[in-house]
C-alpha positions in Angstrom: 109.2 -119.6 24.0 107.4 -118.4 20.9 104.1 -119.8 22.2 104.6 -118.1 25.5 105.3 -114.8 23.7 102.2 -115.1 21.6 100.1 -115.9 24.7 101.4 -112.8 26.5 100.7 -110.7 23.4 97.2 -112.1 23.2 96.5 -111.2 26.8 98.0 -107.7 26.3 95.8 -107.1 23.2 92.7 -108.2 25.2 93.6 -105.9 28.0 94.2 -103.0 25.6 90.9 -103.7 23.8 89.1 -103.7 27.2 90.7 -100.4 28.1 89.6 -98.8 24.8 86.1 -100.1 25.2 85.8 -98.5 28.6 86.6 -95.1 27.0 83.8 -95.4 24.5 81.5 -92.4 24.6 78.5 -92.7 26.9 75.6 -90.4 26.4 74.6 -88.7 29.7 72.2 -90.7 31.7 71.1 -91.3 35.2 73.3 -93.8 37.0 70.4 -94.8 39.3 66.7 -95.1 38.6 64.9 -92.5 40.6 67.7 -89.9 40.8 67.2 -86.3 40.0 69.8 -83.8 38.7 70.9 -80.2 39.2 72.9 -78.6 36.4 75.6 -76.2 37.4 76.3 -73.5 34.7 79.8 -71.8 35.0 80.7 -68.3 34.1 79.4 -67.3 30.7 81.2 -64.0 30.1 83.6 -65.2 27.4 80.9 -66.7 25.4 78.6 -63.7 25.2 81.2 -61.0 24.7 82.1 -62.3 21.2 79.4 -62.8 18.5 81.2 -65.9 17.3 80.9 -67.6 20.7 77.3 -66.7 21.5 75.8 -69.8 19.7 77.7 -72.0 22.2 75.6 -70.6 25.1 72.5 -71.5 23.0 73.9 -75.0 22.5 74.5 -75.5 26.2 71.0 -74.3 27.2 69.4 -76.3 24.3 71.2 -79.4 25.6 69.9 -78.8 29.1 66.3 -78.4 27.7 66.7 -81.6 25.7 67.8 -83.6 28.8 65.3 -82.4 31.3 63.4 -85.7 31.2 66.5 -87.9 30.5 68.4 -86.6 33.6 65.3 -85.7 35.6 66.6 -82.1 35.9 64.8 -80.2 38.7 67.0 -77.1 39.0 69.6 -75.2 37.0 72.0 -72.9 38.9 74.3 -70.4 37.2 77.2 -69.1 39.4 77.5 -65.6 38.0 79.4 -63.5 35.4 76.5 -63.8 33.0 78.2 -61.1 30.9 81.6 -59.6 30.5 80.6 -56.0 30.9 77.5 -54.3 32.3 78.1 -50.7 31.1 80.0 -50.7 27.9 78.9 -49.4 24.5 82.3 -49.2 22.7 83.9 -52.4 21.6 87.6 -53.2 21.9 90.1 -56.1 21.8 88.2 -57.7 24.7 84.9 -58.3 22.9 82.8 -57.2 19.9 79.4 -57.1 21.7 78.0 -54.2 23.7 76.7 -54.8 27.2 73.1 -54.6 25.9 73.9 -57.3 23.3 75.5 -59.5 25.9 72.6 -59.3 28.3 70.2 -60.0 25.4 72.2 -63.1 24.4 72.3 -64.6 27.9 68.7 -63.8 28.6 67.7 -65.4 25.3 69.8 -68.5 26.0 68.2 -69.0 29.5 64.9 -68.5 27.7 65.3 -71.9 26.2 64.5 -73.2 29.7 61.5 -70.9 30.4 58.4 -72.9 31.2 60.5 -76.2 31.3 62.6 -76.0 34.4 63.3 -73.4 37.2 66.7 -71.8 37.1 68.9 -69.4 39.1 71.1 -66.9 37.3 73.4 -65.6 40.0 75.3 -62.3 39.6 79.0 -62.0 39.3 81.4 -59.0 39.5 81.2 -58.6 35.7 77.4 -58.2 35.9 77.8 -54.9 37.8 78.8 -51.4 37.0 80.4 -49.3 39.8 81.2 -45.7 40.5 84.5 -44.5 42.0 83.1 -45.1 45.5 82.2 -48.7 44.7 78.4 -48.3 44.6 77.0 -50.8 42.2 74.2 -51.0 39.6 73.3 -53.7 37.1 71.1 -54.3 34.1 70.4 -57.7 35.5 66.8 -56.9 36.7 65.8 -55.8 33.2 66.6 -59.1 31.7 65.9 -61.6 34.5 62.4 -61.1 36.1 60.0 -63.5 37.8 57.7 -63.2 34.8 60.3 -64.4 32.4 59.9 -68.1 33.6 56.7 -69.0 35.2 58.4 -71.9 37.0 60.7 -69.5 38.7 57.7 -67.5 39.8 56.0 -70.7 41.0 58.9 -71.8 43.2 60.1 -68.4 44.3 59.4 -68.1 48.1 61.8 -65.3 49.3 63.7 -62.3 47.9 65.3 -59.2 49.2 66.4 -55.9 47.7 69.4 -54.9 45.6 71.6 -51.9 46.4 69.1 -49.5 44.9 66.4 -50.8 47.3 64.5 -52.6 44.5 63.2 -56.1 44.8 65.1 -58.3 42.3 66.1 -61.9 41.8 69.8 -61.1 42.7 69.1 -62.4 46.2 66.3 -64.9 46.1 65.2 -68.4 47.3 63.2 -71.2 45.6 61.6 -74.1 47.4 61.1 -77.5 45.8 59.5 -80.2 47.9 59.6 -83.9 47.9 62.8 -84.6 45.9 63.2 -88.2 46.9 61.5 -87.5 50.1 63.5 -84.4 50.9 62.5 -80.7 50.7 65.1 -78.3 49.2 65.6 -74.5 49.4 67.8 -73.1 46.6 69.2 -69.7 47.6 71.4 -67.3 45.6 73.2 -64.2 46.9 74.9 -61.5 44.9 78.6 -61.2 44.2 80.4 -60.0 47.3 77.1 -60.0 49.3 76.5 -57.1 51.6 76.0 -57.6 55.3 72.3 -56.9 54.9 72.1 -59.7 52.3 74.0 -62.2 54.5 71.7 -61.4 57.4 68.7 -62.0 55.1 70.1 -65.3 53.9 70.8 -66.5 57.5 67.4 -65.5 58.7 65.7 -67.3 55.7 67.6 -70.5 56.5 66.6 -70.3 60.1 62.8 -69.9 59.5 60.8 -72.7 61.1 59.2 -73.7 57.7 62.7 -74.5 56.4 64.1 -76.3 59.5 64.1 -79.7 57.8 65.0 -78.5 54.3 68.4 -79.0 52.7 69.6 -75.6 51.6 71.9 -75.2 48.5 73.5 -71.8 48.3 75.0 -70.2 45.2 77.2 -67.2 45.1 79.9 -66.0 42.7 83.1 -65.7 44.6 83.6 -68.1 47.5 86.2 -70.9 46.8 89.5 -70.9 44.8 91.2 -73.5 42.7 93.3 -74.5 45.8 90.2 -75.5 47.7 90.5 -72.5 50.0 87.8 -69.9 50.7 88.7 -66.5 49.4 90.0 -64.0 52.0 90.9 -60.9 50.0 88.9 -57.7 50.1 86.1 -57.7 47.5 86.7 -55.2 44.7 85.7 -54.3 41.2 86.6 -51.7 38.6 84.8 -49.3 36.2 85.4 -48.5 32.6 87.2 -45.2 32.0 86.1 -43.0 29.0 89.3 -43.7 27.0 90.1 -46.2 24.2 93.8 -46.4 23.7 95.1 -48.6 20.9 91.8 -50.6 20.9 91.9 -51.1 24.7 89.2 -49.6 26.8 90.9 -48.3 29.9 90.1 -49.7 33.3 90.1 -47.9 36.7 92.3 -49.2 39.6 90.4 -51.8 41.7 87.8 -50.2 44.0 86.9 -51.8 47.3 83.1 -52.5 47.5 81.6 -51.1 50.7 80.2 -53.7 53.0 81.0 -56.6 50.6 82.0 -60.1 52.0 84.5 -62.6 50.7 84.2 -66.4 50.8 85.5 -66.8 54.3 83.1 -64.2 55.6 80.2 -65.8 53.8 81.2 -69.1 55.6 81.5 -67.5 59.0 78.4 -65.3 58.8 75.9 -67.6 57.0 77.0 -71.1 56.0 78.7 -72.4 59.2 76.1 -71.1 61.7 73.2 -72.5 59.7 72.1 -76.0 60.5 70.6 -76.8 57.1 73.0 -75.2 54.5 74.7 -78.3 53.1 76.1 -77.2 49.8 77.6 -74.1 48.3 78.2 -73.6 44.5 80.5 -70.9 43.1 82.5 -69.7 40.1 84.6 -66.6 39.5 88.0 -68.3 39.7 89.1 -70.4 36.8 89.4 -74.1 37.5 87.8 -76.6 39.9 87.7 -76.7 43.7 86.1 -78.7 46.4 86.2 -78.8 50.2 84.1 -80.3 53.0 83.5 -78.8 56.4 81.0 -79.2 59.2 78.3 -76.7 59.9 76.9 -75.8 63.3 74.7 -79.0 63.3 77.7 -81.2 62.5 76.5 -81.8 58.9 78.8 -81.9 56.0 78.8 -78.8 53.8 80.0 -79.6 50.3 81.6 -76.5 48.7 82.1 -76.7 44.9 83.9 -74.3 42.5 83.5 -74.8 38.8 84.6 -72.1 36.3 85.6 -73.1 32.7 86.2 -69.7 31.3 89.9 -70.2 30.7 89.3 -73.4 28.7 88.8 -73.4 25.0 91.5 -70.9 24.3 91.2 -68.4 27.0 89.6 -65.0 27.5 90.2 -63.3 24.2 91.1 -65.8 21.5 89.1 -68.9 22.6 85.6 -70.2 22.3 84.5 -69.1 25.7 85.0 -72.3 27.7 84.4 -75.5 25.6 80.8 -75.7 26.6 81.5 -77.4 29.9 78.6 -78.0 32.4 78.4 -79.8 35.7 75.8 -82.5 36.3 75.0 -83.2 40.0 73.0 -86.4 40.2 71.2 -86.8 43.5 70.7 -90.5 44.2 67.4 -91.9 45.5 69.0 -92.6 49.0 68.8 -88.9 49.7 72.4 -88.8 50.8 74.7 -89.5 47.8 75.5 -87.1 45.0 77.6 -88.0 41.9 79.4 -85.0 40.4 80.1 -85.2 36.7 81.5 -82.8 34.1 80.2 -82.8 30.5 80.5 -80.7 27.4 77.6 -80.7 25.0 79.9 -79.0 22.5 82.2 -82.0 22.3 79.3 -84.4 22.8 77.3 -83.3 19.8 79.7 -84.8 17.2 81.1 -88.3 16.9 84.3 -86.7 15.9 84.8 -85.1 19.3 82.7 -87.3 21.6 85.8 -88.8 23.0 86.5 -85.5 24.8 83.0 -84.9 26.1 83.6 -86.1 29.7 86.2 -85.0 32.2 87.0 -88.1 34.2 89.8 -86.9 36.5 89.2 -86.8 40.3 88.7 -83.0 40.2 85.8 -83.3 37.8 84.1 -86.6 38.7 83.5 -87.7 42.2 81.0 -88.8 44.8 79.9 -86.8 47.9 77.6 -87.8 50.8 75.3 -85.8 53.0 74.9 -86.7 56.7 
Protein backbone atom coordinates (compact mmCIF):
# COMPACT_ATOMS: atom_id res chain seq x y z
CA UNK A 1 0.00 0.00 0.00
CA UNK A 2 2.88 2.32 0.95
CA UNK A 3 4.66 1.66 -2.37
CA UNK A 4 1.44 2.38 -4.27
CA UNK A 5 1.03 5.66 -2.37
CA UNK A 6 4.62 6.68 -3.09
CA UNK A 7 4.15 5.84 -6.76
CA UNK A 8 1.04 8.00 -6.99
CA UNK A 9 2.83 10.81 -5.16
CA UNK A 10 5.75 10.61 -7.60
CA UNK A 11 3.40 10.82 -10.60
CA UNK A 12 1.60 13.77 -9.02
CA UNK A 13 4.87 15.62 -8.44
CA UNK A 14 5.95 14.99 -12.02
CA UNK A 15 2.64 16.32 -13.33
CA UNK A 16 2.84 19.36 -11.05
CA UNK A 17 6.41 20.02 -12.13
CA UNK A 18 5.38 19.83 -15.80
CA UNK A 19 2.53 22.22 -15.13
CA UNK A 20 4.85 24.77 -13.52
CA UNK A 21 7.39 24.40 -16.32
CA UNK A 22 4.70 25.22 -18.87
CA UNK A 23 4.06 28.52 -17.05
CA UNK A 24 7.71 29.57 -17.31
CA UNK A 25 8.09 33.01 -18.86
CA UNK A 26 8.52 33.02 -22.61
CA UNK A 27 9.98 36.09 -24.26
CA UNK A 28 7.79 37.31 -27.14
CA UNK A 29 8.80 35.62 -30.37
CA UNK A 30 7.25 34.59 -33.65
CA UNK A 31 5.60 31.19 -33.50
CA UNK A 32 6.26 30.54 -37.17
CA UNK A 33 9.24 31.53 -39.26
CA UNK A 34 8.18 34.01 -41.92
CA UNK A 35 5.30 35.53 -39.93
CA UNK A 36 4.83 39.28 -39.58
CA UNK A 37 3.20 41.20 -36.74
CA UNK A 38 0.79 44.04 -36.17
CA UNK A 39 0.86 45.68 -32.73
CA UNK A 40 -2.44 46.99 -31.39
CA UNK A 41 -2.09 49.88 -28.91
CA UNK A 42 -5.12 50.37 -26.63
CA UNK A 43 -6.42 53.66 -25.17
CA UNK A 44 -3.56 55.65 -23.60
CA UNK A 45 -5.52 58.37 -21.80
CA UNK A 46 -4.91 57.16 -18.24
CA UNK A 47 -1.17 57.02 -18.77
CA UNK A 48 -0.70 60.50 -20.16
CA UNK A 49 -2.98 62.45 -17.80
CA UNK A 50 -0.73 61.69 -14.79
CA UNK A 51 2.94 62.61 -14.79
CA UNK A 52 3.71 59.48 -12.77
CA UNK A 53 2.24 57.24 -15.49
CA UNK A 54 3.72 58.88 -18.56
CA UNK A 55 6.97 56.83 -18.46
CA UNK A 56 4.89 53.68 -19.00
CA UNK A 57 3.87 54.89 -22.47
CA UNK A 58 7.55 55.43 -23.23
CA UNK A 59 8.25 51.88 -22.02
CA UNK A 60 5.51 50.42 -24.23
CA UNK A 61 6.75 52.23 -27.33
CA UNK A 62 10.39 51.47 -26.55
CA UNK A 63 9.47 47.79 -26.31
CA UNK A 64 7.77 47.94 -29.70
CA UNK A 65 10.86 49.61 -31.20
CA UNK A 66 13.13 46.98 -29.64
CA UNK A 67 11.07 44.13 -31.11
CA UNK A 68 10.56 45.37 -34.67
CA UNK A 69 13.02 42.80 -35.99
CA UNK A 70 12.25 40.03 -33.47
CA UNK A 71 8.52 40.07 -34.24
CA UNK A 72 8.86 41.38 -37.81
CA UNK A 73 6.51 44.26 -36.96
CA UNK A 74 5.11 45.88 -40.09
CA UNK A 75 2.41 48.15 -38.61
CA UNK A 76 1.39 49.63 -35.26
CA UNK A 77 -2.27 50.64 -34.84
CA UNK A 78 -3.56 52.75 -31.96
CA UNK A 79 -7.32 52.72 -31.41
CA UNK A 80 -7.85 56.20 -30.01
CA UNK A 81 -8.07 58.20 -26.79
CA UNK A 82 -4.48 59.26 -27.12
CA UNK A 83 -5.11 61.82 -24.37
CA UNK A 84 -7.61 62.33 -21.58
CA UNK A 85 -8.52 65.90 -22.44
CA UNK A 86 -8.09 67.99 -25.55
CA UNK A 87 -8.94 71.41 -24.14
CA UNK A 88 -7.98 71.62 -20.49
CA UNK A 89 -5.46 73.93 -18.81
CA UNK A 90 -6.60 73.58 -15.18
CA UNK A 91 -5.74 70.36 -13.38
CA UNK A 92 -8.03 68.54 -10.96
CA UNK A 93 -8.56 65.17 -9.31
CA UNK A 94 -8.69 63.52 -12.74
CA UNK A 95 -5.16 64.33 -13.89
CA UNK A 96 -2.20 66.61 -13.18
CA UNK A 97 -1.20 67.25 -16.80
CA UNK A 98 -2.62 69.91 -19.09
CA UNK A 99 -3.89 68.92 -22.51
CA UNK A 100 -0.75 70.34 -24.12
CA UNK A 101 1.45 68.22 -21.85
CA UNK A 102 -0.63 65.12 -22.63
CA UNK A 103 -0.34 65.64 -26.39
CA UNK A 104 3.40 66.26 -26.08
CA UNK A 105 3.80 63.05 -24.10
CA UNK A 106 1.94 60.79 -26.51
CA UNK A 107 3.57 62.39 -29.56
CA UNK A 108 7.00 61.95 -27.99
CA UNK A 109 6.24 58.31 -27.13
CA UNK A 110 5.13 57.47 -30.68
CA UNK A 111 8.25 59.30 -31.78
CA UNK A 112 10.28 56.32 -30.61
CA UNK A 113 8.85 54.54 -33.67
CA UNK A 114 9.59 57.34 -36.13
CA UNK A 115 11.75 56.15 -38.98
CA UNK A 116 11.49 52.55 -37.77
CA UNK A 117 7.94 51.37 -38.46
CA UNK A 118 4.73 52.98 -39.79
CA UNK A 119 1.96 53.58 -37.29
CA UNK A 120 -1.63 54.74 -37.10
CA UNK A 121 -2.76 56.88 -34.17
CA UNK A 122 -6.55 56.85 -34.35
CA UNK A 123 -8.63 59.52 -32.64
CA UNK A 124 -11.04 58.84 -29.78
CA UNK A 125 -13.69 60.93 -28.09
CA UNK A 126 -11.19 62.21 -25.51
CA UNK A 127 -9.05 63.58 -28.33
CA UNK A 128 -11.73 66.12 -29.26
CA UNK A 129 -13.11 69.33 -27.83
CA UNK A 130 -16.72 70.16 -28.67
CA UNK A 131 -19.00 73.15 -28.38
CA UNK A 132 -22.61 73.04 -27.11
CA UNK A 133 -23.79 72.13 -30.62
CA UNK A 134 -21.40 69.14 -30.83
CA UNK A 135 -19.00 70.65 -33.37
CA UNK A 136 -15.57 69.19 -32.75
CA UNK A 137 -11.98 70.37 -32.90
CA UNK A 138 -8.72 68.69 -31.88
CA UNK A 139 -5.05 69.42 -31.32
CA UNK A 140 -4.31 66.07 -33.00
CA UNK A 141 -3.09 67.54 -36.29
CA UNK A 142 -0.50 69.69 -34.50
CA UNK A 143 1.19 66.64 -33.01
CA UNK A 144 0.64 63.92 -35.65
CA UNK A 145 1.67 64.96 -39.15
CA UNK A 146 2.93 63.08 -42.19
CA UNK A 147 6.34 64.69 -41.72
CA UNK A 148 6.68 63.29 -38.21
CA UNK A 149 7.43 59.76 -39.42
CA UNK A 150 8.81 59.42 -42.93
CA UNK A 151 7.55 55.82 -43.09
CA UNK A 152 4.00 57.06 -42.54
CA UNK A 153 4.52 59.48 -45.38
CA UNK A 154 6.00 56.71 -47.52
CA UNK A 155 3.01 54.39 -47.14
CA UNK A 156 0.24 57.00 -46.92
CA UNK A 157 -1.93 56.67 -50.02
CA UNK A 158 -5.28 58.27 -49.10
CA UNK A 159 -6.68 60.84 -46.68
CA UNK A 160 -9.71 63.05 -46.31
CA UNK A 161 -10.54 66.20 -44.37
CA UNK A 162 -11.48 66.75 -40.75
CA UNK A 163 -14.53 68.69 -39.58
CA UNK A 164 -12.75 71.99 -40.20
CA UNK A 165 -12.09 71.01 -43.80
CA UNK A 166 -8.37 70.49 -43.24
CA UNK A 167 -6.47 67.46 -44.58
CA UNK A 168 -5.21 65.46 -41.59
CA UNK A 169 -4.32 61.89 -40.64
CA UNK A 170 -7.53 61.49 -38.61
CA UNK A 171 -9.01 59.70 -41.64
CA UNK A 172 -6.25 58.11 -43.68
CA UNK A 173 -5.08 54.93 -45.42
CA UNK A 174 -1.70 53.25 -45.74
CA UNK A 175 -0.72 50.61 -48.27
CA UNK A 176 1.81 47.85 -47.62
CA UNK A 177 2.39 45.36 -50.39
CA UNK A 178 3.72 41.83 -50.44
CA UNK A 179 3.20 40.75 -46.83
CA UNK A 180 3.52 37.00 -47.34
CA UNK A 181 2.22 37.49 -50.86
CA UNK A 182 -0.77 39.62 -49.83
CA UNK A 183 -1.27 43.37 -50.24
CA UNK A 184 -2.79 45.27 -47.31
CA UNK A 185 -4.57 48.58 -46.84
CA UNK A 186 -4.64 49.91 -43.27
CA UNK A 187 -7.41 52.48 -42.83
CA UNK A 188 -8.40 54.61 -39.85
CA UNK A 189 -11.52 56.71 -39.37
CA UNK A 190 -12.26 59.23 -36.64
CA UNK A 191 -14.27 58.60 -33.50
CA UNK A 192 -17.97 58.51 -34.37
CA UNK A 193 -17.15 58.97 -38.05
CA UNK A 194 -19.33 61.39 -39.98
CA UNK A 195 -21.31 60.18 -43.00
CA UNK A 196 -18.88 61.93 -45.34
CA UNK A 197 -16.00 60.00 -43.78
CA UNK A 198 -17.78 56.67 -44.06
CA UNK A 199 -18.57 57.39 -47.70
CA UNK A 200 -14.89 58.18 -48.24
CA UNK A 201 -13.78 54.93 -46.56
CA UNK A 202 -16.26 52.86 -48.57
CA UNK A 203 -15.15 54.48 -51.82
CA UNK A 204 -11.49 53.92 -50.97
CA UNK A 205 -12.05 50.21 -50.30
CA UNK A 206 -13.91 49.92 -53.63
CA UNK A 207 -11.18 51.48 -55.77
CA UNK A 208 -9.91 49.05 -58.44
CA UNK A 209 -6.31 49.31 -57.23
CA UNK A 210 -7.35 47.84 -53.85
CA UNK A 211 -9.70 45.16 -55.17
CA UNK A 212 -7.44 42.31 -54.08
CA UNK A 213 -6.08 43.97 -50.96
CA UNK A 214 -7.00 42.87 -47.45
CA UNK A 215 -8.29 45.95 -45.64
CA UNK A 216 -7.84 46.40 -41.88
CA UNK A 217 -9.94 49.22 -40.41
CA UNK A 218 -9.40 50.94 -37.08
CA UNK A 219 -11.90 53.19 -35.34
CA UNK A 220 -12.37 54.10 -31.71
CA UNK A 221 -15.93 53.08 -30.81
CA UNK A 222 -17.28 49.99 -32.54
CA UNK A 223 -17.57 46.85 -30.37
CA UNK A 224 -18.36 46.41 -26.68
CA UNK A 225 -17.16 43.92 -24.07
CA UNK A 226 -20.22 41.74 -24.73
CA UNK A 227 -19.12 41.23 -28.35
CA UNK A 228 -21.91 43.43 -29.67
CA UNK A 229 -21.52 46.43 -31.94
CA UNK A 230 -22.48 49.69 -30.26
CA UNK A 231 -25.91 51.09 -31.08
CA UNK A 232 -26.29 54.18 -28.90
CA UNK A 233 -26.20 57.72 -30.21
CA UNK A 234 -22.64 59.04 -30.42
CA UNK A 235 -22.05 61.83 -27.92
CA UNK A 236 -19.38 63.72 -26.04
CA UNK A 237 -19.07 66.54 -23.50
CA UNK A 238 -17.25 69.80 -22.96
CA UNK A 239 -15.48 71.17 -19.92
CA UNK A 240 -17.36 73.91 -18.12
CA UNK A 241 -15.43 76.88 -16.64
CA UNK A 242 -15.94 75.81 -13.04
CA UNK A 243 -13.69 73.87 -10.66
CA UNK A 244 -15.73 72.78 -7.63
CA UNK A 245 -13.88 70.99 -4.84
CA UNK A 246 -11.06 70.06 -7.23
CA UNK A 247 -13.44 68.67 -9.87
CA UNK A 248 -13.63 70.35 -13.29
CA UNK A 249 -17.32 70.40 -14.17
CA UNK A 250 -18.53 68.56 -17.25
CA UNK A 251 -21.46 69.44 -19.46
CA UNK A 252 -24.32 67.02 -20.07
CA UNK A 253 -23.62 64.70 -22.99
CA UNK A 254 -24.08 66.33 -26.39
CA UNK A 255 -25.10 64.34 -29.48
CA UNK A 256 -22.50 64.73 -32.23
CA UNK A 257 -24.17 65.72 -35.53
CA UNK A 258 -23.86 63.16 -38.28
CA UNK A 259 -21.76 60.76 -36.18
CA UNK A 260 -22.11 56.99 -36.58
CA UNK A 261 -21.99 54.21 -33.98
CA UNK A 262 -20.50 50.75 -34.41
CA UNK A 263 -23.56 49.17 -35.97
CA UNK A 264 -23.83 52.00 -38.47
CA UNK A 265 -20.14 51.69 -39.36
CA UNK A 266 -20.79 47.99 -40.02
CA UNK A 267 -23.86 48.63 -42.15
CA UNK A 268 -22.51 51.57 -44.14
CA UNK A 269 -18.89 50.52 -44.72
CA UNK A 270 -17.68 47.18 -43.40
CA UNK A 271 -20.39 44.73 -44.47
CA UNK A 272 -20.88 46.16 -48.01
CA UNK A 273 -17.15 46.08 -48.73
CA UNK A 274 -15.75 42.91 -50.24
CA UNK A 275 -12.24 43.39 -48.87
CA UNK A 276 -12.57 44.76 -45.32
CA UNK A 277 -11.68 41.70 -43.26
CA UNK A 278 -10.68 43.09 -39.86
CA UNK A 279 -11.83 45.92 -37.58
CA UNK A 280 -9.86 47.04 -34.51
CA UNK A 281 -11.34 49.28 -31.81
CA UNK A 282 -11.05 50.50 -28.21
CA UNK A 283 -13.16 52.93 -26.14
CA UNK A 284 -14.94 50.37 -23.95
CA UNK A 285 -12.89 48.74 -21.20
CA UNK A 286 -12.25 45.05 -21.70
CA UNK A 287 -11.95 42.62 -24.57
CA UNK A 288 -14.36 41.73 -27.32
CA UNK A 289 -14.47 39.64 -30.48
CA UNK A 290 -17.01 38.70 -33.09
CA UNK A 291 -16.95 37.28 -36.61
CA UNK A 292 -19.42 38.08 -39.37
CA UNK A 293 -19.50 37.75 -43.15
CA UNK A 294 -19.08 40.71 -45.46
CA UNK A 295 -20.82 41.13 -48.82
CA UNK A 296 -18.30 38.81 -50.47
CA UNK A 297 -18.87 36.06 -47.90
CA UNK A 298 -15.49 36.65 -46.25
CA UNK A 299 -14.96 36.54 -42.50
CA UNK A 300 -14.67 39.94 -40.86
CA UNK A 301 -12.81 39.68 -37.55
CA UNK A 302 -13.83 42.47 -35.17
CA UNK A 303 -11.58 42.98 -32.15
CA UNK A 304 -11.98 45.22 -29.09
CA UNK A 305 -9.02 45.76 -26.79
CA UNK A 306 -8.99 48.47 -24.11
CA UNK A 307 -6.96 48.04 -20.90
CA UNK A 308 -7.56 51.46 -19.34
CA UNK A 309 -9.45 50.01 -16.35
CA UNK A 310 -6.58 47.67 -15.45
CA UNK A 311 -3.70 48.61 -13.20
CA UNK A 312 -5.89 50.35 -10.65
CA UNK A 313 -8.46 52.17 -12.72
CA UNK A 314 -8.93 55.65 -14.06
CA UNK A 315 -7.71 57.87 -11.21
CA UNK A 316 -5.59 55.87 -8.79
CA UNK A 317 -3.90 53.35 -11.08
CA UNK A 318 -0.93 53.17 -13.42
CA UNK A 319 -2.91 53.67 -16.63
CA UNK A 320 -3.43 50.09 -17.81
CA UNK A 321 -0.54 47.81 -16.76
CA UNK A 322 1.25 48.35 -20.08
CA UNK A 323 -0.83 45.82 -22.03
CA UNK A 324 -0.43 45.53 -25.80
CA UNK A 325 -1.90 43.20 -28.41
CA UNK A 326 0.36 41.23 -30.73
CA UNK A 327 -1.31 39.97 -33.90
CA UNK A 328 0.97 37.46 -35.65
CA UNK A 329 0.05 36.88 -39.29
CA UNK A 330 1.27 33.42 -40.27
CA UNK A 331 3.02 32.71 -43.59
CA UNK A 332 -0.04 30.87 -44.94
CA UNK A 333 -1.73 34.25 -45.42
CA UNK A 334 -4.86 33.06 -43.62
CA UNK A 335 -4.06 32.43 -39.96
CA UNK A 336 -3.58 35.09 -37.28
CA UNK A 337 -2.55 34.39 -33.68
CA UNK A 338 -3.81 37.03 -31.25
CA UNK A 339 -1.72 37.44 -28.08
CA UNK A 340 -1.79 39.90 -25.17
CA UNK A 341 1.49 40.99 -23.56
CA UNK A 342 2.65 43.59 -21.05
CA UNK A 343 6.17 45.00 -21.44
CA UNK A 344 5.73 46.49 -17.96
CA UNK A 345 5.45 43.04 -16.36
CA UNK A 346 7.84 41.47 -18.84
CA UNK A 347 10.75 43.79 -18.07
CA UNK A 348 11.46 42.32 -14.62
CA UNK A 349 12.03 38.69 -13.53
CA UNK A 350 9.96 39.54 -10.46
CA UNK A 351 6.81 40.14 -12.52
CA UNK A 352 7.41 38.15 -15.70
CA UNK A 353 4.97 35.49 -14.54
CA UNK A 354 2.19 38.05 -15.14
CA UNK A 355 3.40 39.28 -18.54
CA UNK A 356 1.00 37.20 -20.67
CA UNK A 357 -2.79 36.95 -20.61
CA UNK A 358 -3.52 33.38 -21.61
CA UNK A 359 -7.30 33.18 -21.24
CA UNK A 360 -9.49 32.63 -24.30
CA UNK A 361 -10.45 36.31 -24.49
CA UNK A 362 -6.84 37.37 -24.80
CA UNK A 363 -5.14 34.58 -26.74
CA UNK A 364 -6.79 32.92 -29.71
CA UNK A 365 -6.44 32.04 -33.37
CA UNK A 366 -8.52 33.46 -36.22
CA UNK A 367 -8.62 32.60 -39.91
CA UNK A 368 -9.35 34.58 -43.05
CA UNK A 369 -11.18 33.01 -45.97
